[in-house]
C-alpha positions in Angstrom: -0.1 -0.3 -0.1 1.3 3.7 -0.6 2.5 5.0 2.1 0.6 9.0 0.9 -3.7 8.8 0.7 -5.2 10.4 -2.4 -4.1 7.6 -4.8 -5.5 4.8 -6.3 -2.2 3.3 -6.5 -2.2 2.1 -9.7 -1.9 2.6 -13.6 -4.3 1.6 -16.0 -2.5 0.5 -19.3 -4.6 -0.9 -22.7 -2.9 -1.8 -26.0 -5.0 -0.9 -28.9 -3.4 -2.7 -31.0 -2.7 -6.0 -29.1 -6.2 -5.7 -27.7 -4.7 -6.3 -24.3 -5.0 -4.3 -20.7 -2.4 -4.1 -17.3 -2.1 -2.5 -14.9 1.2 -1.4 -13.3 1.8 -0.1 -9.7 2.1 4.0 -9.1 5.6 4.9 -7.4 5.6 7.0 -4.9 8.7 9.0 -6.6 6.5 9.3 -9.3 3.9 10.8 -6.8 6.8 13.2 -4.7 8.2 14.7 -7.5 4.4 15.4 -10.2 2.2 14.7 -7.7 -0.9 14.5 -9.6 -2.7 14.6 -13.3 -1.1 17.0 -15.3 2.4 16.2 -13.7 1.9 12.6 -14.0 0.2 13.0 -18.2 3.8 15.0 -19.3 5.7 12.5 -17.7 4.5 9.7 -19.4 4.1 12.1 -22.5 8.3 12.9 -22.6 9.5 9.2 -21.6 7.4 7.3 -24.2 6.2 9.4 -27.3 9.2 10.2 -29.1 10.0 13.5 -31.2 8.1 13.7 -34.3 5.5 11.5 -34.3 2.1 12.2 -35.9 0.2 13.2 -33.2 -3.1 11.0 -35.5 -0.6 7.5 -36.0 -0.3 5.1 -33.0 2.6 5.9 -31.7 1.2 9.3 -30.0 -0.2 8.6 -26.2 -3.6 9.3 -24.3 -2.8 9.3 -20.7 -6.0 10.2 -18.8 -4.9 10.8 -15.1 -6.2 12.1 -12.2 -4.7 13.8 -8.5 -4.5 13.5 -5.3 -8.2 14.8 -4.4 -10.4 13.6 -7.1 -12.7 10.8 -5.0 -12.5 13.3 -1.9 -14.4 15.6 -0.1 -12.5 18.8 -0.8 -15.2 20.8 -3.1 -15.4 22.2 -6.5 -12.1 19.7 -7.4 -13.3 16.4 -6.6 -13.7 15.6 -9.8 -12.0 16.7 -12.7 -9.7 14.7 -15.2 -6.7 14.9 -17.1 -6.1 14.0 -20.8 -2.9 14.2 -22.8 -1.1 13.9 -25.6 0.2 15.8 -28.7 -1.8 17.8 -30.2 -2.9 17.4 -33.7 -3.7 20.3 -33.9 -0.8 22.0 -32.5 1.9 19.7 -33.4 3.0 20.0 -29.7 2.2 19.0 -25.6 -1.5 19.3 -25.2 -3.4 19.2 -21.2 -6.9 19.3 -21.8 -9.5 19.5 -18.6 -13.0 18.9 -18.3 -15.4 18.1 -15.2 -18.7 16.5 -14.3 -17.9 13.2 -12.6 -15.5 10.7 -14.3 -12.1 11.7 -12.4 -13.6 10.5 -8.9 -14.9 7.1 -11.1 -12.1 7.0 -12.0 -9.9 6.7 -9.2 -13.2 5.3 -7.4 -12.3 2.1 -9.9 -8.6 2.4 -8.8 -6.7 4.0 -10.9 -4.5 7.2 -10.8 -4.0 6.8 -14.7 -4.8 5.6 -17.7 -2.3 4.9 -20.5 -3.9 4.7 -24.1 -1.1 3.7 -26.7 -1.5 1.5 -30.2 -4.5 1.3 -32.9 -7.1 -0.8 -33.2 -7.6 -1.6 -36.3 -11.5 -1.4 -35.5 -14.1 0.5 -33.0 -13.9 -0.1 -29.8 -14.8 1.1 -26.4 -13.2 0.0 -22.8 -15.1 -0.9 -20.3 -13.4 -0.1 -16.7 -15.6 -1.8 -14.2 -13.6 -1.8 -10.9 -10.7 -4.3 -11.4 -12.5 -6.2 -14.5 -11.7 -4.0 -17.7 -11.8 -4.8 -21.4 -12.1 -3.2 -24.7 -15.5 -4.4 -26.3 -16.7 -3.7 -30.2 -18.0 -0.6 -31.1 -19.4 -0.8 -34.1 -22.6 0.2 -32.6 -21.7 3.3 -31.2 -19.5 4.5 -34.1 -21.6 7.2 -36.4 -23.4 8.1 -33.2 -23.6 11.8 -31.5 -21.9 12.6 -28.1 -24.8 12.2 -26.5 -26.7 8.9 -28.0 -23.6 7.0 -27.7 -23.8 8.0 -23.7 -27.2 7.1 -23.4 -26.1 3.8 -25.7 -23.4 3.2 -23.1 -25.8 3.4 -19.9 -28.8 0.9 -22.1 -25.8 -1.5 -22.5 -24.1 -1.6 -19.2 -27.8 -0.8 -17.1 -26.9 1.1 -15.0 -26.9 5.3 -15.4 -24.1 6.1 -12.9 -21.6 4.6 -14.7 -18.8 7.9 -16.3 -18.6 8.3 -20.0 -16.0 10.4 -21.9 -16.7 9.4 -25.4 -16.3 11.3 -29.2 -18.6 12.3 -31.9 -18.2 12.4 -35.3 -16.0 15.1 -35.6 -13.6 12.4 -33.4 -14.3 9.7 -35.9 -13.6 11.6 -38.9 -10.0 13.4 -36.8 -10.8 16.6 -37.5 -7.8 18.5 -35.8 -11.0 20.4 -33.7 -12.4 17.4 -32.3 -13.0 17.3 -28.4 -14.3 14.9 -25.9 -17.4 15.1 -23.9 -17.7 13.5 -21.1 -21.6 13.9 -19.6 -22.4 17.8 -20.6 -18.7 18.5 -20.2 -15.8 19.1 -22.8 -12.3 18.3 -22.1 -11.9 21.0 -25.1 -9.1 22.3 -26.7 -6.2 21.0 -29.2 -7.7 18.1 -31.2 -8.2 14.9 -28.1 -11.3 13.9 -30.0 -9.4 13.3 -33.7 -6.1 11.4 -31.2 -8.6 9.8 -30.1 -10.9 8.6 -33.2 -7.7 7.8 -35.0 -7.4 5.1 -32.6 -10.3 3.6 -33.1 -11.7 4.4 -29.6 -15.2 5.3 -29.5 -15.0 5.7 -25.5 -14.6 4.9 -22.2 -17.0 4.3 -19.1 -15.9 3.0 -16.0 -17.9 2.2 -12.9 -15.8 2.3 -9.5 -16.8 1.2 -5.6 -13.2 1.4 -3.7 -12.9 3.8 -1.1 -10.7 7.0 -1.6 -8.6 7.0 1.7 -7.0 9.9 3.4 -4.7 10.1 6.5 -7.3 12.2 8.7 -10.3 12.3 7.4 -11.3 14.3 10.3 -9.0 16.9 10.1 -9.5 17.5 6.1 -13.5 17.5 6.9 -12.7 20.6 9.7 -10.7 22.2 6.6 -13.8 21.3 3.9 -16.5 22.8 6.1 -14.5 25.9 6.6 -14.0 26.2 3.1 -17.2 25.6 1.6 -18.0 28.5 3.4 -15.1 31.0 2.1 -16.8 29.9 -0.8 -20.7 30.2 -0.1 -19.3 34.2 1.5 -17.8 34.6 -2.1 -19.7 36.8 -4.2 -18.0 34.7 -7.3 -18.8 31.9 -6.1 -21.5 32.7 -3.6 -23.4 34.7 -5.9 -22.4 35.8 -9.2 -21.4 32.2 -10.8 -24.2 30.4 -9.1 -26.5 32.7 -10.7 -25.4 32.9 -14.2 -22.7 30.7 -14.9 -19.4 32.4 -16.4 -21.9 33.8 -18.8 -22.1 37.4 -16.6 -18.1 38.0 -18.1 -20.0 39.0 -21.3 -21.1 42.5 -19.5 -18.2 42.2 -17.5 -15.4 42.8 -20.0 -17.4 44.3 -22.8 -17.8 47.2 -20.4 -14.1 47.3 -20.1 -13.8 47.2 -23.7 -11.9 44.1 -23.7 -14.5 42.2 -25.8 -12.9 39.7 -29.2 -16.3 41.4 -31.4 -15.1 40.3 -35.3 -13.0 37.8 -35.3 -11.1 40.6 -32.9 -11.1 43.2 -35.1 -12.5 44.9 -32.2 -13.4 44.7 -28.4 -16.0 46.2 -28.1 -19.4 44.3 -29.1 -22.8 46.8 -29.2 -25.0 43.1 -29.3 -23.7 42.3 -26.3 -27.0 43.2 -24.1 -28.6 40.4 -26.0 -26.1 37.0 -24.8 -25.2 38.3 -21.2 -25.7 36.3 -18.5 -28.7 38.4 -17.0 -30.8 37.7 -20.5 -29.5 33.6 -20.7 -31.0 33.5 -16.9 -34.0 34.9 -17.7 -34.8 34.0 -21.6 -33.6 30.2 -21.1 -33.0 29.3 -17.8 -34.3 25.7 -17.0 -31.5 24.3 -14.0 -28.1 24.4 -12.5 -25.7 22.5 -12.7 -22.7 21.2 -10.5 -19.7 19.0 -11.3 -19.6 16.3 -8.7 -19.5 17.7 -5.2 -19.5 20.9 -5.6 -21.2 23.7 -4.5 -20.7 25.8 -7.2 -23.2 24.8 -9.8 -21.9 27.4 -12.3 -23.2 24.9 -15.4 -26.8 26.2 -16.7 -29.5 24.2 -18.3 -30.9 26.3 -20.6 -33.5 26.2 -24.1 -34.7 28.3 -26.8 -38.1 29.3 -26.2 -38.6 30.8 -29.1 -37.6 31.2 -32.8 -36.7 29.1 -35.5 -34.7 26.7 -32.2 -37.5 26.6 -29.9 -37.0 23.4 -27.7 -33.0 23.7 -28.9 -31.7 22.7 -25.1 -27.7 23.1 -24.0 -26.0 23.4 -20.8 -24.3 26.8 -20.9 -24.1 28.8 -23.8 -20.2 29.2 -20.7 -18.2 33.3 -22.3 -16.6 31.3 -24.4 -19.2 30.1 -26.4 -21.2 33.2 -25.9 -18.1 35.8 -27.0 -17.2 32.7 -30.1 -20.5 32.5 -31.1 -21.4 35.2 -31.0 -19.7 38.9 -30.7 -17.0 37.2 -32.6 -18.7 36.4 -35.1 -20.8 39.3 -34.9 -24.4 37.4 -34.2 -26.7 38.5 -30.9 -29.2 36.0 -31.7 -29.3 34.0 -28.7 -31.6 30.8 -30.0 -29.0 30.7 -32.2 -25.9 30.5 -30.1 -27.7 27.6 -28.1 -28.2 25.9 -30.9 -24.5 25.9 -32.1 -23.3 25.4 -28.8 -26.0 21.9 -28.6 -24.0 21.6 -32.3 -20.6 21.5 -31.2 -21.6 19.2 -28.6 -23.5 16.6 -30.2 -20.7 16.8 -33.0 -17.8 17.0 -30.2 -16.2 20.4 -31.4 -14.4 23.0 -29.2 -16.6 25.1 -29.1 -13.8 28.1 -29.3 -12.0 26.5 -31.9 -15.1 26.9 -34.6 -15.8 30.2 -33.6 -12.1 31.6 -34.6 -11.8 29.7 -37.6 -15.4 30.8 -38.7 -15.4 34.3 -37.3 -11.3 33.9 -39.4 -13.3 32.2 -42.0 -16.2 36.0 -42.0 -13.3 38.3 -42.3 -11.1 36.3 -45.4 -15.1 36.6 -46.8 -15.3 39.8 -46.5 -12.2 40.8 -47.8 -11.6 39.0 -50.6 -9.6 36.5 -49.8 -12.6 33.4 -50.1 -15.0 33.8 -52.8 -18.9 32.4 -53.4 -16.7 29.9 -55.2 -14.1 28.8 -51.8 -17.2 28.6 -49.9 -19.5 26.6 -51.6 -22.3 29.8 -52.4 -22.3 31.0 -48.8 -22.7 34.1 -47.3 -20.1 33.9 -45.0 -20.7 37.4 -43.4 -20.8 38.4 -40.1 -23.8 38.5 -38.1 -24.7 35.7 -40.1 -26.3 33.0 -37.7 -28.0 30.2 -40.4 -24.5 30.0 -42.1 -22.7 30.1 -38.7 -24.4 27.0 -38.0 -24.1 25.6 -41.4 -20.3 26.0 -41.2 -20.6 24.1 -37.2 -22.3 21.2 -39.2 -19.9 20.9 -42.0 -17.2 20.8 -39.5 -18.2 18.5 -38.1 -18.6 16.2 -40.9 -15.7 17.1 -42.8 -17.5 18.8 -45.9 -17.4 21.8 -47.7 -15.5 24.9 -46.0 -15.8 22.6 -42.7 -12.8 20.4 -43.9 -10.4 23.7 -44.0 -12.6 25.1 -40.9 -11.6 21.6 -39.4 -8.2 22.5 -39.5 -7.6 25.3 -37.8 -6.6 28.7 -38.1 -2.8 28.6 -38.8 -3.6 25.5 -42.0 -6.5 28.1 -42.6 -4.0 30.4 -43.5 -2.0 28.4 -45.4 -4.0 27.9 -47.4 -5.7 30.5 -47.9 -2.6 32.5 -48.5 -2.7 35.8 -49.4 -3.1 38.8 -46.3 -5.1 35.8 -44.6 -2.2 34.9 -41.8 -2.7 38.5 -39.7 -6.1 37.4 -39.7 -5.4 34.1 -38.3 -5.8 34.5 -34.0 -4.1 31.6 -32.5 -0.9 31.1 -30.7 1.0 28.5 -31.4 -2.0 26.7 -33.4 -4.0 26.7 -30.5 -6.7 29.7 -31.4 -6.6 32.6 -29.0 -10.2 32.4 -26.3 -12.0 35.5 -25.5 -9.9 37.0 -23.0 -8.0 40.0 -24.8 -4.3 40.2 -25.1 -4.0 43.8 -26.4 -6.0 45.1 -23.4 -4.2 42.7 -20.2 -0.6 42.6 -20.6 -0.3 39.6 -18.4 -2.8 38.0 -20.5 -0.6 39.1 -23.6 2.5 37.3 -22.4 0.3 34.2 -20.3 -0.7 33.0 -24.4 2.6 33.6 -25.8 4.4 31.7 -23.7 1.6 28.6 -22.7 3.4 24.9 -23.5 0.2 24.8 -25.6 -0.8 27.7 -27.1 -3.3 30.4 -26.8 -5.0 29.0 -23.8 -6.1 31.0 -21.1 -5.7 28.0 -18.3 -1.7 28.7 -18.0 -1.8 31.9 -17.4 -4.7 34.2 -16.1 -6.2 37.4 -16.7 -8.4 37.2 -13.7 -6.3 39.3 -11.3 -6.0 41.6 -13.7 -9.7 43.0 -15.3 -10.5 42.6 -11.2 -8.3 45.4 -10.5 -5.7 43.9 -8.1 -2.9 44.4 -10.6 -2.1 47.0 -12.5 -3.5 46.0 -15.7 -2.4 49.3 -17.2 1.4 48.4 -16.4 3.4 46.4 -17.9 6.9 46.7 -16.7 7.6 43.1 -14.5 4.4 41.9 -16.4 6.6 39.0 -17.4 7.7 38.1 -13.5 3.7 38.7 -12.6 2.4 35.9 -15.1 5.2 33.2 -13.9 4.2 32.8 -11.0 -0.1 32.6 -12.2 1.8 29.9 -14.6 3.3 27.8 -10.8 -0.1 28.0 -9.4 -2.2 27.3 -12.6 0.2 24.7 -13.0 0.1 23.6 -10.1 -3.9 23.3 -9.5 -3.7 21.2 -12.8 -1.5 18.6 -11.1 -4.0 18.1 -8.1 -6.5 18.9 -10.2 -8.4 22.0 -9.5 -11.3 23.9 -11.2 -10.2 27.1 -12.2 -13.5 28.9 -10.3 -11.1 28.0 -7.0 -8.7 30.7 -8.2 -10.9 32.9 -6.4 -11.2 31.8 -2.6 -7.1 29.9 -3.1 -6.0 32.8 -5.0 -5.2 34.9 -8.0 -1.7 35.3 -8.7 0.5 32.6 -6.6 0.3 29.4 -5.3 -1.3 29.7 -2.0 -1.2 28.0 1.8 -4.2 26.4 0.4 -2.3 24.5 -2.1 -0.5 23.3 0.5 -2.7 22.5 3.0 -5.1 20.3 0.9 -2.2 18.4 0.5 -1.1 18.0 3.3 -4.1 16.6 4.8 -5.3 14.9 1.2 -1.7 13.1 0.7 -0.1 13.5 3.9 2.8 15.1 1.7 4.1 18.2 4.0 5.5 19.8 1.6 6.1 24.1 1.4 5.1 26.9 -1.3 8.8 26.4 -2.3 8.4 23.4 -2.6 5.4 23.3 -4.6 6.8 25.5 -6.8 9.6 23.4 -7.5 7.1 20.2 -8.8 4.9 23.2 -11.1 8.4 24.5 -12.1 9.4 20.9 -13.3 6.0 20.1 -15.3 6.3 22.9 -17.0 10.2 22.5 -18.0 8.9 18.7 -18.8 5.5 20.0 -21.2 9.0 23.0 -22.4 11.0 20.3 -23.2 8.7 17.6 -25.2 7.9 21.3 -27.3 11.7 22.0 -27.9 12.0 17.9 -29.2 9.1 19.4 -31.9 11.0 22.4 -32.8 10.3 25.1 -30.2 12.1 28.0 -29.1 11.9 31.6 -28.5 10.4 32.4 -31.5 7.3 30.4 -31.4 6.3 32.2 -28.3 5.2 35.3 -30.2 1.6 36.7 -30.6 -0.9 37.0 -33.5 0.0 39.6 -35.8 -3.5 41.9 -34.8 -2.4 41.7 -31.6 0.7 43.3 -32.5 0.4 45.3 -35.1 -3.7 46.8 -34.3 -4.2 48.3 -31.9 -7.6 48.0 -30.7 -9.6 50.8 -32.7 -12.4 52.2 -30.6 -14.2 51.7 -27.0 -13.0 51.7 -23.2 -9.7 50.3 -24.1 -9.1 52.0 -27.4 -5.2 52.4 -28.7 -4.0 49.6 -26.5 -1.6 46.5 -28.1 1.2 44.6 -27.9 3.9 46.0 -30.3 6.6 42.6 -30.3 8.8 45.2 -28.4 7.2 44.9 -25.4 6.5 41.5 -26.0 10.1 40.7 -26.0 10.6 42.3 -23.2 7.5 40.2 -21.0 9.6 36.8 -22.6 13.0 37.9 -21.1 11.3 38.9 -17.7 9.7 35.6 -18.1 13.3 33.6 -19.1 15.1 35.2 -16.6 12.5 34.2 -13.1 12.3 30.5 -14.9 16.1 30.5 -15.2 16.0 29.6 -19.0 18.0 30.8 -21.5 17.1 33.9 -22.5 18.2 33.8 -26.5 16.5 30.1 -26.5 14.1 30.1 -24.7 15.2 26.9 -23.4 15.8 25.8 -19.9 19.2 26.3 -18.4 21.0 22.7 -17.6 21.7 24.4 -13.8 17.6 24.6 -14.3 17.3 21.7 -14.7 19.9 19.7 -13.0 18.2 21.6 -10.0 14.6 20.0 -11.2 16.3 16.5 -11.5 15.7 16.5 -15.0 19.2 15.3 -15.4 17.8 13.4 -18.5 16.4 16.3 -20.0 19.3 17.9 -20.6 20.8 15.3 -22.8 17.6 15.2 -24.7 18.0 19.3 -25.4 21.7 19.4 -24.9 23.4 16.4 -26.1 25.7 16.0 -23.2 
């Protein structure tokens, strides 16, 4: 038995090519070095996936991992799951996360990590029932949407309480922006659905009934009681999120003049007041939806109650989708956005990348880079919600213009040519989400230095937008963002939801992190210890990307963010010119102990973090 609490102590390995499964022990040294979640994932991905392999080929692997808190009583953190793989969209390291109940039930089944390798010759799904694990024929599931697949699995196993992870038709067709769906939750970014589709793995279903051991349940329950009180007392987690969900951010960001509009050509949307969290609550709300063990219940089950999409039901749309299919496409029809959100979930498509690629196509059409012949006769114009919905279906079916959009904005720019690169709003091939970089310098350098590309989940905009940190200050934001990234990296090892940053700290690791680790695992770690774990994980991610050809030149921003100031509104005139980004990068590398010229972790830093094997891979000696 492991001496640390919070862990099941086992790794499940699934070889799709051979059709076999095996179980390995989880080493205590791995816990001490990486803690869990994404830390486990990057360790196995780096060690077991060779450089330059095809992300959609059999040599790539998919790692599902949980941290020590999954399945425990710690609220708002106890059911999330990490998926780690090489992204087919960016050809870089990818970690993506989803809520619901899958992570808890995987732990209850007795596993901390599932490593999926090889490629099946026919469609299969993975059935995990505690110690019983098998690959089953999925011919009857292939071609079903994600929700129908989940319902079919529940029927097959006669158990409504199983947890599932599925792909839709977009994943089956290996669309590079395809995601994976668990219940109503998505591991949205980077193409995880395409990787599973390429492996002919349609779904994973889990049933578990084991206990999760912690060193002192009474002490943990006392801490949890106090944490719950703090969650309820905070205006964000106690009032705003439970009432409006993340959709409340539409109003706040539009008032700041930082709501991406018409492919980020502008950052104030004249139709914002028709797609806010308040309007969603008043016109479409049905009931709240919460992840396993979460008191916040930020999810909102909604239904279009009027118009041509009347009767469409979805969970959301979240802020990101209200932006991506809304303001970013110049669309203020709430019912159409609800319909688009539902389509993305059914097909298994990342709604952020879907909206970003559609918005780019709209701008290219407006400016003559795409013609009616290119679009199959579609008037791909901003505000045309009928075409937006048509294009989502085309992406999911990988046909027509949607086949190009499903490749992502970077590949779109390459194929369209001319000035299209200026309209491709991505970092390292991953489409930028709904958070301004031009007006938020910390977020800008966070995007640029994220190992997975354009994500707001490594760097965070929250403290700057809330006024906790001066949003107008540029000097020092590179140093600041390293502390934020250390916090998010460690959070992804635990794994806890970003909503908890309101409670546990917006700008850096806190005593809450050390206390949760101590109470759940028994490990007495200092903030310096947790910082070292976070730096080790981030350096491993970076090393994986270096093997794929990444260097300082990859740490950049979309052309638009560096050369076009915000044209109007409260943030008018703001942007991040190249020389400013260079200064912020220097600050970031200096604080991390990375070489300013190459963007590589130095030999000294890697040695300090216990990564001597990585030194040889990067430097050859």
